[in-house]
C-alpha positions in Angstrom: 19.6 -14.4 -7.1 18.4 -17.7 -5.6 21.9 -18.5 -4.5 22.6 -15.2 -2.9 19.4 -15.2 -0.9 20.2 -18.8 0.2 23.7 -17.5 1.5 22.0 -14.8 3.5 19.2 -17.0 4.9 21.6 -19.7 5.8 23.8 -17.3 7.6 20.9 -15.9 9.5 19.7 -19.3 10.6 23.1 -20.3 11.8 24.3 -17.2 13.5 21.1 -15.6 15.0 18.3 -16.5 17.1 15.6 -14.8 14.9 14.6 -14.6 11.3 14.2 -12.0 8.3 10.4 -12.7 8.0 10.8 -13.1 4.1 7.6 -13.3 2.3 6.8 -15.8 -0.5 7.5 -14.6 -4.1 5.5 -12.1 -6.0 3.7 -13.1 -9.2 4.8 -12.0 -12.6 1.5 -10.4 -13.1 2.2 -8.1 -10.0 5.5 -7.2 -11.3 4.1 -6.4 -14.8 1.4 -4.2 -13.2 4.2 -2.1 -11.4 6.3 -2.0 -14.7 3.2 -0.8 -16.7 2.6 1.9 -14.2 6.3 3.0 -14.4 6.5 2.6 -18.2 9.7 0.5 -17.9 10.8 -3.2 -17.3 12.6 -3.6 -14.1 16.2 -5.0 -14.2 16.3 -8.9 -14.5 18.0 -9.2 -11.1 15.3 -7.2 -9.2 12.5 -9.0 -11.0 14.1 -12.4 -10.2 14.5 -11.3 -6.6 10.9 -10.3 -6.1 9.8 -13.6 -7.6 11.9 -15.3 -4.9 10.8 -13.1 -2.0 8.2 -10.3 -2.2 9.9 -8.4 0.4 9.6 -8.9 4.1 7.2 -8.5 7.0 8.9 -6.9 10.0 11.9 -9.1 10.9 13.0 -10.1 14.3 16.5 -9.7 13.1 16.9 -6.0 12.0 19.5 -6.3 9.1 19.3 -2.8 7.9 18.9 -0.9 11.1 15.8 0.0 13.1 12.4 -0.4 11.3 14.0 -0.5 7.7 13.1 -3.5 5.6 12.8 -4.6 2.0 9.1 -3.6 1.3 6.6 -5.9 -0.5 5.7 -4.8 -4.1 2.3 -3.5 -3.1 3.9 -1.1 -0.6 6.6 -0.2 -3.1 4.2 0.5 -5.8 2.0 2.7 -3.5 4.9 4.8 -2.4 6.2 5.1 -6.0 2.8 6.5 -7.0 3.0 9.0 -4.1 6.5 10.1 -5.0 6.2 10.1 -8.9 4.9 13.6 -9.6 8.3 14.8 -10.4 9.3 13.8 -14.0 11.7 16.5 -15.1 15.3 15.2 -15.0 17.1 17.3 -12.3 20.5 19.0 -13.2 21.9 18.9 -9.8 24.3 16.2 -9.3 26.3 14.5 -6.4 30.0 15.4 -6.2 31.0 12.1 -8.0 28.3 12.8 -10.7 26.9 9.3 -10.2 23.5 10.3 -9.0 21.0 13.2 -9.4 19.8 15.3 -6.4 16.0 14.6 -6.3 14.1 13.9 -3.0 11.4 12.2 -5.0 11.1 11.2 -8.7 9.1 9.2 -11.2 12.5 7.5 -12.2 13.3 6.2 -8.7 11.7 3.0 -7.1 11.8 2.8 -3.3 13.0 -0.6 -2.1 14.1 -0.4 1.6 12.7 2.0 4.0 10.9 2.3 7.4 7.1 1.4 7.6 5.8 4.6 6.3 8.7 5.6 4.2 9.4 8.7 6.3 13.0 8.1 6.7 16.3 7.2 4.9 15.6 5.1 1.9 17.4 2.8 -0.7 16.1 3.3 -4.3 16.6 1.5 -7.6 17.6 4.6 -9.8 16.7 5.1 -13.4 17.8 8.7 -13.6 21.5 8.3 -13.0 24.0 11.1 -13.3 26.5 11.0 -16.3 29.0 8.9 -14.3 26.2 6.6 -12.9 24.4 3.5 -14.3 20.8 2.8 -15.0 19.3 0.6 -12.3 22.1 1.5 -9.8 21.1 1.5 -6.0 20.9 5.1 -4.6 20.8 5.7 -0.8 19.1 8.8 0.4 20.2 9.6 4.0 18.3 12.8 5.1 19.2 15.0 2.1 22.5 13.4 1.1 22.6 11.0 -1.8 25.1 8.3 -2.6 25.4 5.2 -4.7 25.3 2.0 -2.7 25.7 -0.5 -5.6 25.7 -0.7 -9.4 22.7 -3.2 -9.2 20.5 -5.1 -6.9 22.5 -8.2 -7.5 25.7 -6.4 -6.6 24.1 -5.0 -3.3 22.6 -8.2 -2.1 25.8 -10.3 -3.0 27.9 -7.8 -1.1 25.6 -8.0 1.9 26.2 -11.8 1.8 29.9 -11.4 1.4 30.0 -9.0 4.4 28.1 -11.5 6.6 30.4 -14.4 5.7 33.7 -12.4 6.1 32.6 -11.1 9.4 32.3 -7.5 8.3 28.8 -7.6 9.6 28.0 -9.4 12.8 24.9 -10.2 14.8 24.1 -8.4 18.0 21.5 -9.8 20.4 18.9 -7.4 21.4 18.0 -3.8 20.1 17.6 -1.2 22.9 15.4 1.0 20.6 13.1 -1.9 19.4 12.6 -4.3 22.3 10.4 -6.4 20.3 13.3 -7.4 18.0 15.4 -10.4 18.7 18.7 -8.5 17.6 20.4 -6.8 14.8 23.1 -7.0 12.2 25.8 -4.4 12.7 29.4 -3.5 11.8 31.7 -5.0 14.6 32.3 -2.4 17.3 29.5 -0.1 16.3 28.0 2.2 18.9 24.4 1.3 19.2 23.1 4.1 21.4 21.3 5.6 18.5 21.1 2.7 16.3 23.4 1.6 13.5 23.1 2.3 9.9 24.2 -0.8 7.9 23.2 0.7 4.5 25.9 3.5 5.2 28.5 0.9 5.0 27.7 0.3 1.2 29.3 2.5 -1.4 30.6 2.2 -5.1 34.4 2.8 -5.3 
């Protein structure tokens, strides 16, 4: 995970005039506290990632669109507590049967979202559908669900690859967020209403 983060940070430093406002790593005790509350150990790649960077403050380079960011563990834990009242595994499935349709659930850990979590969100998913995988990344866009990656390592590694391959590029300035230096977008994207980078990720 350290190498993947270095690739993303190096690309950002070389190709933008801002930063990702990444925080220092969390402690193992902070991770254990969340795991104890959830009743499960987090996947090793996600644990390693949070030991490197405990999420972000609001970055000057908006790399997921708008105000979405990788939240710190404290914010993630608080939102998980808020969302975790539902514990019954839902029967409703996405068309590909990889994910279960549940707006909020004890078995989903929010990772990337807006400041108050009142928008589209990326989750680590521990209630996969029959065709899914434990620990997969599920993206909730409004009321639609899709699997963005099999794991956090795969998701972050694919983000780094997209940057290096030119499949995502830096655009200076963000009309909707004038305090931002710029944003990372798909080439040619219409930025009138923002651009959803997370929507470019999907499991084949």
